[in-house]
Every structure is written in C-alpha cells, then in structure tokens.
C-alpha positions in Angstrom: 93.3 44.0 5.3 93.3 46.7 2.6 91.6 49.1 5.0 94.2 48.5 7.9 97.1 49.0 5.3 95.6 52.1 4.3 95.2 53.3 7.9 98.9 52.4 8.8 100.0 54.3 5.6 98.0 57.2 6.5 99.5 57.4 10.0 103.1 57.6 8.7 102.5 61.3 7.8 101.7 62.3 11.5 104.0 64.1 13.7 106.3 62.2 16.0 106.1 63.9 19.2 103.2 64.0 21.8 103.2 67.8 22.1 99.6 69.4 21.9 98.0 73.0 21.8 96.7 73.9 25.1 94.3 76.8 25.0 93.0 78.9 28.0 89.5 79.1 28.3 88.4 82.1 30.5 88.7 85.5 29.2 88.1 89.2 30.6 86.1 90.4 27.6 83.4 93.0 28.2 81.1 91.3 25.7 81.2 88.0 27.7 78.0 87.7 29.7 79.6 85.2 32.1 82.0 88.0 33.3 79.2 89.9 34.9 77.5 89.2 38.1 73.9 89.5 36.6 74.8 87.0 33.7 74.0 89.7 31.1 76.2 92.5 29.3 75.5 96.0 30.7 73.2 98.3 28.6 72.5 102.1 28.4 70.6 102.2 31.7 73.1 100.2 33.8 75.9 101.5 36.0 79.2 99.5 35.4 81.3 98.7 38.5 84.8 97.3 38.6 86.3 96.3 42.0 88.6 99.0 43.1 91.2 96.9 44.6 91.5 94.3 41.8 93.6 94.5 38.8 92.1 93.7 35.4 92.6 93.9 31.6 89.3 94.0 29.7 89.1 93.5 26.0 86.3 95.6 24.2 85.2 94.7 20.7 82.0 97.1 20.3 80.7 100.6 21.4 78.7 100.6 24.6 76.2 103.2 26.2 76.1 103.2 29.9 75.1 105.6 32.6 78.3 105.5 34.5 81.4 103.4 35.3 83.5 102.9 38.4 87.1 101.9 37.4 89.6 100.0 39.3 92.8 101.5 40.7 95.0 99.5 38.2 93.5 98.3 35.1 93.2 98.7 31.2 91.0 98.4 28.3 92.0 96.9 25.0 89.7 98.6 22.5 89.5 97.3 18.9 88.5 99.6 16.0 85.1 101.2 16.7 84.9 100.0 20.3 84.4 102.6 23.1 82.1 103.8 25.9 79.5 106.8 25.8 77.3 108.0 28.9 73.5 108.4 28.1 71.7 110.9 30.4 68.5 109.1 31.6 69.5 105.9 30.5 68.1 103.7 27.5 64.4 103.2 27.4 64.9 99.8 25.6 67.3 98.8 28.3 64.8 98.6 31.4 64.9 100.5 34.5 68.7 100.0 34.8 70.9 98.1 37.3 74.4 97.9 38.8 76.6 95.5 36.7 79.6 94.4 38.5 82.5 92.7 36.6 83.4 89.5 38.2 86.7 88.9 40.1 89.0 86.8 38.0 92.0 87.1 40.6 91.4 83.4 41.4 91.8 81.9 38.1 95.0 79.7 38.2 97.1 78.3 35.7 97.1 74.9 37.4 93.4 74.4 37.5 92.9 71.6 34.8 89.3 72.6 34.0 90.5 75.8 32.5 92.3 74.4 29.6 91.4 72.5 26.5 93.9 70.6 24.2 94.1 69.8 20.6 96.6 68.3 18.0 96.4 71.4 15.7 95.3 75.0 15.9 92.5 74.0 13.5 91.3 71.4 15.8 91.2 74.1 18.6 89.0 76.3 16.1 86.8 73.4 15.4 86.3 72.4 19.1 87.9 68.9 18.5 89.5 68.6 21.8 91.8 65.9 23.4 91.1 64.2 26.7 94.0 64.1 29.0 94.8 63.0 32.6 94.6 66.0 35.1 98.5 66.6 35.2 98.5 66.7 31.3 95.5 69.0 30.9 97.7 71.7 32.2 100.4 72.8 29.7 103.5 70.5 29.6 107.0 71.9 29.0 106.8 70.8 25.3 103.3 72.2 24.6 102.3 75.3 22.8 100.1 77.7 24.8 97.5 79.6 23.2 95.4 82.4 24.5 92.6 83.4 21.9 93.4 86.3 19.6 90.4 88.6 20.5 90.5 88.2 24.1 92.3 89.5 27.3 92.8 87.6 30.5 94.2 87.4 33.9 95.9 84.2 35.0 97.9 83.4 38.3 101.0 81.2 37.6 102.1 81.1 41.2 104.2 77.8 41.9 107.3 76.6 43.9 108.7 75.6 40.5 109.2 77.5 37.2 106.7 77.1 34.6 108.2 76.1 31.3 106.3 75.8 28.1 107.4 75.6 24.3 105.7 78.8 23.1 102.9 81.2 24.3 100.5 83.1 21.8 98.8 86.2 23.1 96.4 88.5 21.2 97.6 86.7 17.9 101.3 87.2 18.6 103.4 84.0 19.2 106.3 84.3 21.5 108.9 81.6 20.9 112.2 83.1 22.8 112.3 83.8 26.4 114.0 87.1 26.0 111.3 88.4 23.9 108.5 87.1 26.1 110.3 88.6 29.3 109.9 92.1 27.5 106.2 91.5 27.2 105.7 90.4 30.8 107.3 93.6 32.0 104.8 95.6 29.8 101.6 97.0 31.3 99.4 94.4 29.5 101.8 91.7 30.5 101.7 92.4 34.2 98.0 92.6 34.2 97.5 89.5 32.2 100.0 87.3 34.0 100.7 87.4 37.8 102.0 85.1 40.5 105.2 84.1 42.1 106.8 81.7 39.7 108.8 82.3 36.5 107.1 81.8 33.2 109.7 80.5 30.6 109.2 79.7 27.1 111.5 78.7 24.1 112.6 75.2 23.4 112.8 72.4 20.9 109.7 70.7 22.4 109.5 66.9 22.5 111.7 65.5 19.9 111.5 61.8 20.9 109.4 59.6 18.6 108.4 57.6 21.5 107.0 60.6 23.3 108.0 62.6 26.3 106.9 62.6 30.1 105.0 65.7 30.8 106.8 66.7 34.0 103.8 68.2 35.7 104.1 65.8 38.8 106.2 68.4 40.7 102.9 70.6 40.7 100.7 67.8 41.5 99.3 68.9 44.7 98.4 72.3 43.0 96.7 70.8 40.2 94.6 68.3 42.5 93.6 71.0 44.6 91.6 72.6 41.9 89.9 69.2 41.1 86.7 67.8 42.7 86.4 63.8 42.6 83.0 62.3 42.3 81.8 59.1 44.0 82.1 55.9 42.1 80.1 52.6 41.8 82.6 50.1 40.3 84.2 47.3 42.1 87.7 48.3 42.0 88.4 52.1 41.0 91.6 52.6 39.2 94.0 55.6 39.8 95.8 56.3 36.6 99.3 57.9 36.6 98.9 61.8 36.4 95.3 61.9 37.3 94.0 63.1 40.6 90.9 60.9 41.0 90.1 57.3 40.9 88.0 56.3 37.9 85.8 53.6 36.5 87.2 52.1 33.4 90.5 50.5 32.2 94.2 51.1 31.9 96.6 49.6 29.2 100.1 49.8 29.8 102.3 49.5 26.8 105.9 48.6 26.8 107.7 49.9 23.7 111.0 49.9 21.7 112.8 52.8 19.9 110.7 51.9 16.9 107.5 53.1 18.6 105.8 56.4 17.4 103.9 57.9 19.9 101.5 60.1 17.9 101.0 57.4 15.1 99.8 55.0 17.8 97.4 57.5 19.1 96.1 58.1 15.6 95.8 54.3 15.2 93.9 53.8 18.2 91.5 56.8 17.1 90.8 55.5 13.6 90.6 51.8 14.3 88.8 51.8 17.7 87.2 55.0 18.6 85.7 55.4 15.1 83.8 52.4 15.7 80.0 53.0 16.7 80.2 51.0 19.9 83.3 52.8 21.1 82.4 56.3 20.0 81.6 57.4 23.5 84.8 56.4 24.9 87.3 59.0 26.3 91.0 58.1 25.5 93.9 59.6 27.3 97.4 58.5 26.1 100.6 59.6 27.7 104.0 58.5 28.5 104.6 58.0 32.2 107.2 56.8 34.7 106.1 53.5 36.1 107.4 52.1 39.4 109.1 48.8 38.6 108.5 46.1 41.4 110.3 42.7 41.4 107.6 39.8 41.2 105.1 42.7 41.8 106.2 43.2 45.3 109.8 44.7 45.8 110.3 48.1 44.1 113.6 48.5 42.4 113.3 51.7 40.2 111.1 53.1 37.4 110.8 52.7 33.6 108.9 54.6 30.9 105.8 53.1 29.7 102.6 54.3 27.5 99.6 54.7 29.7 96.4 54.5 27.7 93.4 55.5 29.9 90.0 54.5 28.7 86.7 55.8 30.3 83.1 55.2 29.2 79.9 57.1 30.1 78.3 54.1 31.7 77.2 54.4 35.3 76.3 52.0 38.2 77.2 48.4 37.8 77.8 48.8 34.0 80.5 51.6 34.6 83.7 50.7 32.9 82.5 47.5 31.1 82.8 49.2 27.6 86.2 50.5 28.4 87.3 47.0 29.5 86.1 45.6 26.2 88.2 48.2 24.5 91.3 47.3 26.6 90.8 43.7 25.5 90.6 44.8 21.8 93.8 46.8 22.1 95.6 43.9 23.8 94.6 41.7 21.0 95.7 44.1 18.4 99.1 44.4 20.1 99.4 40.6 20.1 98.8 40.5 16.3 100.7 43.6 15.2 102.8 44.7 18.2 106.2 43.9 16.5 105.2 46.2 13.5 104.4 49.0 15.9 107.3 49.0 18.1 105.4 47.4 21.0 106.9 44.5 23.0 104.1 43.9 25.5 100.8 45.4 27.0 99.0 44.5 30.1 95.6 45.9 31.2 93.6 46.2 34.2 90.0 47.2 34.6 87.8 48.5 37.4 85.7 45.2 37.5 88.7 43.5 38.8 89.7 41.9 35.5 93.4 42.2 34.3 95.7 40.5 31.6 97.6 39.1 34.4 95.1 37.1 36.3 96.5 33.8 35.5 99.9 34.4 36.7 98.9 36.3 39.7 98.7 33.3 42.2 101.9 31.8 41.0 103.8 35.2 41.2 102.3 35.7 44.7 103.9 32.2 45.9 107.2 33.0 44.4 107.2 36.5 45.6 106.5 34.9 49.3 109.5 32.3 48.9 111.8 35.2 47.8 110.8 37.3 50.7 111.3 34.3 53.0 114.8 33.8 51.7 115.6 37.3 51.9 114.7 37.4 55.6 116.9 34.2 56.3 119.9 35.8 54.7 119.3 39.1 56.3 119.0 37.4 59.8 122.3 35.5 59.1 124.1 38.7 58.1 122.9 40.5 61.2 124.2 37.7 63.3 127.5 37.6 61.7 128.2 41.5 62.1 127.1 41.1 65.7 129.4 38.3 66.4 132.4 40.0 64.6 131.8 43.0 66.8 131.7 40.8 69.9 128.1 41.7 70.8 127.0 38.1 70.3 129.0 35.1 71.4 128.5 31.6 70.1 128.2 28.8 72.6 131.5 26.5 72.8 131.3 23.1 71.3 132.5 20.1 73.3 136.2 19.3 72.4 136.5 15.9 70.6 139.7 13.9 71.9 142.7 13.5 69.5 143.2 10.0 68.0 146.7 9.8 69.6 145.2 10.5 73.1 142.5 7.9 72.5 145.1 5.3 71.4 147.3 5.7 74.5 144.4 5.5 76.9 143.1 2.2 75.1 142.7 -0.7 77.5 144.2 -3.0 74.8 147.7 -1.5 75.0 150.5 -2.3 72.8 150.9 -5.9 71.6 154.4 -6.0 71.0 154.3 -3.4 68.4 152.3 -0.7 66.7 148.6 -1.2 67.1 147.9 -1.0 63.2 150.3 -4.0 62.8 148.0 -6.3 64.7 149.5 -9.5 66.4 150.7 -12.9 65.2 148.3 -15.6 65.8 150.2 -19.1 65.6 146.8 -20.8 65.3 146.5 -19.8 61.7 150.3 -19.3 60.6 152.4 -22.1 59.2 156.3 -22.0 59.9 157.0 -22.3 56.2 155.0 -19.0 55.5 156.4 -16.9 58.1 160.0 -15.5 58.7 162.1 -17.7 60.6 162.1 -16.6 64.2 164.1 -18.5 66.7 162.1 -20.2 69.4 158.8 -19.1 68.0 157.5 -22.6 66.8 158.9 -24.8 69.8 158.2 -28.4 70.1 156.2 -27.8 73.4 153.9 -25.3 71.6 152.6 -27.9 69.1 152.4 -30.5 71.8 150.3 -28.3 74.1 147.2 -28.8 72.0 144.9 -31.5 73.5 141.7 -33.2 72.3 139.0 -34.0 75.0 135.5 -34.9 75.1 134.5 -31.2 75.8 136.4 -29.8 73.1 139.8 -28.9 71.7 142.4 -26.9 74.1 145.4 -25.3 73.3 148.2 -23.0 74.8 148.2 -19.4 73.3 151.8 -18.3 73.5 150.4 -14.6 74.2 148.8 -16.0 77.4 151.4 -18.9 78.0 150.9 -18.4 81.8 147.1 -19.4 81.7 146.0 -23.1 82.4 143.5 -24.3 79.8 143.3 -28.0 81.1 139.9 -29.0 81.8 
C-alpha cells in the first residue's frame, strides 16, 4: 500500500495533456551511409552523383575528398564549420578503385507514413531513445503535438493531403517555430521549399491539448493516406482485433475506459507504466493509450451516436497460439485495478476484449442479444403499423367494411313478442302471483269469474289466464 501511495503521489507532477514530441526519422545528411545506393559514404576515389531532376537539401558535417560531383538542377548544401569538398586527382589510394556513388531519391518520403516517426513524452526521452508506441493514426503528428526535426540534419518531406496539416510547433535545425506567420516566412525561403513540399498547407501555433482527460488526435481524416503506407501481417490468433486509429488487425487486447471530468490522461498513462509495465512478466508488452471517438450502439445493435473513451491497446510479442495471451492477462489486471481504485482515478467503468475471444461482457452477451431481438421485433411491428396508418390516410389502402350491428330500437320493434299493454321493460301483470290487497285498485281486473275459472282435476290444476282469456284450458 505504501508503494502504491508513493506512485499515486508521483503521478500528480506529470502534465495534464496527452501531447507528445514526434520526431522525423529520415534525413538527407551526406554522412549517413543509408542515403547512398552502395550503402557507404563516398571517399576520395568516388564520383558523387545527385539526380538532376530531383530537389534536395543536403547537410554536410565534415570535409570530403572526391574525384567529381554531378549536382541536381535545384538543391543546396548546408555546411557546418569546417565542412566542404575537394577534388583529388587520381583518387585516393586508400579508398579503393573508385565507384560512382549515387545519392538516393528522397522524394517519396511522406509525412503520413507512420514508420517514419518516433514519439516520446519529453525531448530528453527522444535523445535517450525512450519512445512511445502508438496506433498508426497517432504515430503521425496530431494537432496538439510538437514536431521535431533533429538539429544537425536536413530532410525532404512530402506533406500532400486533401486537408490542412496542423501541429502545435515545429523545430528545424535547432530553431523552434511556434507561430504560423514566422513559419510561413521560413517555408517561403530556399531551405523551406526544399525541405517541405506537397499540396497541403502546414499550419502551426496553438495552445495544444489543454483538456486533462486528453484530446482526440483528429488524424482520422487522413486515414486512407496513413494506411496506404502500412503493410499488415498475417495473424494466427482466434479473433484478431481492429483498434480505433489502427490500420491492421492485431493479436492482443483492448481495454475501453469510461471516464469522468476528474480523469487525468497523462497520470493514468504513467500509472499503467509504473504499476504494470515495470513488472518483469509484462515488460515485453507494448501499450498505446489514446482518447478515441467510440460509436455507441443501443444494446450493442442500434447505432445512436458516439462518445469519447480512453482506448488502451495491449500487444505482446508471442506468436502462434500464444499470441495475445499475455496482453489479455494484463487487460484483466487493469480491469481489476479499475474495480478497486477507479473512483479515485476518475474512471467510471472499463471493458476489455481479447483476440482469444474472451471479453469482460461474456456473461451479459446472451441476455443482451435476446433483449435486442425483442426490441427489434417491437420496432418492426410499430413501423409496420405506422406505414399502414400513413397509407390509409392517403387513401392508398382501404380497410374492409365491418358488418353493421342493428340498433336496439330496431331490434325491439321487430321482436315477435310485441308490446304487452305497455313498454317492454315494464313487464306484464300476472294475476297468478298477485293479491288484490297489494295491487292498485283497477276496475274489473279481479272479477269473480276469473277466480272461479280455476279447476282441480286428476290431470292437474287448470286456470284461465286473462291475457289469453279466449283460450280453452278444460281437459
């Protein structure tokens, strides 16, 4: 616990934003052997050749003796103190028989090639070679990054794009440009035209990322250009993953972190570095952490927008059937750490998925699928009813006529019973069950002959009903 407390206290001193220093790797230095077609620096017996139709800016650090040189139509040499060229007749006996050394074509080196950049948290890390691993889109400078071209170098880079290229600052030959007006003056100079070329506008000068929770890189608009420079390898894992901002599927694990306003991007990156990647079993893991726009889907099926999440990509060096297993173990440890300390880190939830097929949502997967099916079925029924209603109102669809139900008054008038001396709901008077003392006095209703009409016989009791007084009931 004491060690963990010290780590958390240490993290408070790190910067808030996720900006990095991105350094361009290639150069056009004369003393760089990789810039020559023979793989070696020309010597006193060699003929130096630059392609006539190419533009180039060459940085020269020392003095060189050569037998001759073919120069390009447009180019420059940037000479340090004591640097230069001399022609030696007869060559240099210690150099060999002499060859034609041709400077390589650097016209095809592109800004949007992820393999041509390295990234670090500080300039000191750049000098030490302590680089950060990133997804392909973020390997290229983001709008909030500081771009560095090494001090004692020259270069030529193609910045062609259909969109403007925006960065926080650019350092060239040891001079840092932080305003767009100042950098525009440099681009119009001879060196600027030779070092930067292409169709897009290169803009600098901005506050950078000031959001503690990090910023979205924004290079997705140039995804096609970035991925055109990437070659993907064949994979052997069960379910390769495609991280947001990456051009290739990978074997490993991805943890998606949901955060609050209390989250600190850089502090959390350093926490993962010190708590996990410093462990011996995880020291081979590559970790790329970035804020991304994640598409949101209702119940994992219906898209309804996007939200910002922190994506933690984990890759290990294992191959074959073991590819991604170590990364999956680290993803589980990260999820456990969030469960125990997430509220103190500004993290509300974390989900992970691995190339083995495992994920943190396996248990909820089946039930979510059933619910999603039910929701889709309900939406389909509602949509169908809505379509029928619209068509009916426009007269395109007509509903069948329902059979008419006769009214109550018509049914009453056509009844076989008829009216029995009054309204039907009043019934009729049955003298069989009435007593004269209980009924209103009606003249002639209870006549003597009516009472005497009751007769008792062997077959039963017979009486004369006043309603049907014309019938004969005598046996």
